[in-house]
C-alpha positions, 0 to 999 in steps of 0.5 A: 176426139178426147176420150175413147174407150181406153178412148183416145183422149183418155190417153192424154200423154200417151195419145194426148187426146185433148188433154186440156189442163185442169183448173188451178188455184188463181191469184192475180190483181184485177182491174177496177174503175174508180167508181168501184165497178171494173172498167172491163165489166162496164165495157162488157155490159155494153155488148152482152146479150142474155141467154134465157136457157141452155136447153133446146126446145126453149125458143130461139128469140135470145139466139137472134144476135148470135145468128147475126154474129154467125153471119155467113160463116161456113164453120162455127166452132163452139168450145167447151171449158170442160168435157163434162158439163150439162150446160155446155153440151145442151147449149151446143144442141140448142145452137145447132138446132137454131143454126139448122133451122134458121141458117141452113146448117147441115152438119154437127162435127165432133172431135171423135174418130172419123169412123165413129162419126160414120156410125152415127151418120149411118144411123141418122141417114138409115136407122130403123126401129125405135128412135129413143132406143136406137139413139141410146144404143148408137151413142153408147156404142160409139161413145163408151168410155168417153165424156160424151156418153151422156144423155145430152148427146142422145138428145142431140142424136135423136133430134138429128135422126127425127129432123132427117125423117121430117126433112128427107130433102135436106138431111143433117149429118154427123162428122167425126173429124179426128184420127182413128183411135182408139181403133181403126174400124174394119169399114175404113179399110173396107172402103179403100179395098172395095173401091179398088176392087170395083174400079181397079181390080188389077191394083188389089193385090198391091193395095192388100200388100201394102195393108198387111201389117196395118189392118186391123188397129184394134187398140191404138194405145196398146200399139204405142207400146211397140218399138218406135222404129216399127211404128215408123216403118208402119207409118211410112208404109201407110203413106205409100198406101195413101199415094197408091190410092191417089193414083187410082182415081184418075177419073175422080167422083164421089166414090173415089174422094170418100175412099181417098178420105178413108185412106188418108185417115188410115195414113194420118192415124199411123203418122200420129201413132209415131208419137213418142210419149216420153219425148215432149218435143214429140208429143208437141209435134204430134198434138199439132198434127192432130189439130191440123188433121182435125181442121183438114178433115172439117174443111174437106167435108165442107167442100165435099158437102157445100154445107155449113158446120157446127164444130164442137171441140174443147175450147183448146181446140175450137179457139185460136190459142190453147191454154197450154201452148207447150203441148198444143202449139197450133189449134184446130181453130187456128188452122181453120182460119188460115184455110177459111179466113173469116168463114171460120167463127171461134166461140169460146165458153167460160164458167164461174163455178159448178160441177163437171166430169173429169178423171183422177188419172188421164190414162185410166179410171172412170169419169166422175164428178168434180166441183169448183167454187166461185173463181177467184180474183185475178181470173177471167171468170171473176170479172166475166161473172160481174156483167149484169147477166147471169148467163150471156154471150158477147161479140168480142170483135166489137169490144169497146177499148176498155174490154179489149185491153182487158181481154187481150191479157192472159189470165188464169181461166178454168180449162178442164180436160181428161184429168183434174186436177193437174200440175198446170195453171191454164192461162188464156187471153180471151180476146186473142182466143175467140170471136164470140164468148159465152159465159155461164154463171154455174154448170153441173155435171153431164147426165149418165145414160 
C-alpha cells in the first residue's frame, strides 16, 4: 500500500510505504557486438513477444505466450516501474482479465491496507445501484490520496463487479495485502470482537481490555509522533491480543480464520508502527517486516480460497530484489518464492521514456506529472528499447547466454515511487529480479478521476 490519505506510502521514510527510489542520471558503458548491434539485444530479440496493446478489451491473442509463461503458478506478481503511469495500470487490468477468463484466476491483490481491500471486495460481492457511479465512489473513498485514485482502477473495479454479476458461481475478489495504514478501520476490530461475542462471550471483557488504547487508530502517521516506548508497549499489547484470540478457536472454521486474520492485521500494524523514523536500522527492519506481512497475507488468502492471484505492486515489492537493498533488504516477491517456490512468478516492468505521477515531497503535497526523456547509455532501458518490438515481454528464464550475462549485472534503471527526484540512483539486475519482463517504449501519466 504505497500511499494512503496522508496515505501510508506517502509517509515514505516515516511510514516508509513503498518509497521506491526515483530515477536518476545514468552513465555506464554498454555492451555492443562487433556488428554494431548489442549482443544482448540480438539475444533478447529471440525471446521477445510483441504486445499489441496495453488496453483491456483489445483481444488476447498476443497474451497467449504469457499464459504459457504463467503455467500453473498460483500467484503472479506484476510490478510497476512507477506508481502513476497509465500503461502499467491498464496492462495489469488487461492481464488480469485474461488470467481470469483463460487461466481461472480469482483475485486481484494490491499493496493497500487489508481493510481497504475488504471495502472494495464488499462492493464486488454485494454492491448495488448504478455500477459506474458506485465503482467511482468506492475507488475514490478507498484510494483517496494515493496514486491509485485513478480512472484505470475505476475501470478495473467496474469490470470485476460486472464479471461477478455474470458469473455468480465463480466470483472474483479484491485483496488488500498491506498493514493497516493510514488507519485501522473499526470493522477490523469489530470482526474480532463480534466473533468472540458470538462464540466465547465469557472472553469478551478480557478482549476489550486488551484492545483498550489500541482502538481506534485513525491516523497512523500522527501515531508515529508518540514516544517510542509507548508504541512498543502497544505493540506488545496487540501481540497479546492476537495470542488471546488464537486460543479462542479450538474448533477452527471459516469464521474463526477470518477473525484471526483481522486480529493478526491489528498486531502486524502496531508492530510496524514501532518504526523509529530517524534510525536507518529501524526503517530497514520494518520495511523487511512489511514485505513479509504482505507476502504472508497473500499466501494466507491463496490457501484460504484455493484460488489463483494476480499480485499488483511496485517492482521493488513484486520482484526478488529491490533497487534500494539498504532500505528494502528482502522483498515480498522473495518471501513468496520462499513460501511457494515456483508457484510464484515475478513479472517486472520497464519503460524508456514518458510521464508518470509522483510528488516533490514523499511526506506531503499532491501527486503531479513528471516527464523523463529516453534513457541514456549504460541504463537497462537503453538496451531494452533496442529490441525489435516497440512493446514486448520476454521469459527471462529462457534467455540465451549472451542475454543472461547482461541481465545478471546491476545497472541504473527507472524506479519511481512516492518522491521524484531524490538523491538515490536505483540499480537493478533484471535477470536476478524477475522471471518475466515487460518493456514499454513510452508511458503517460495515469488519468485523474
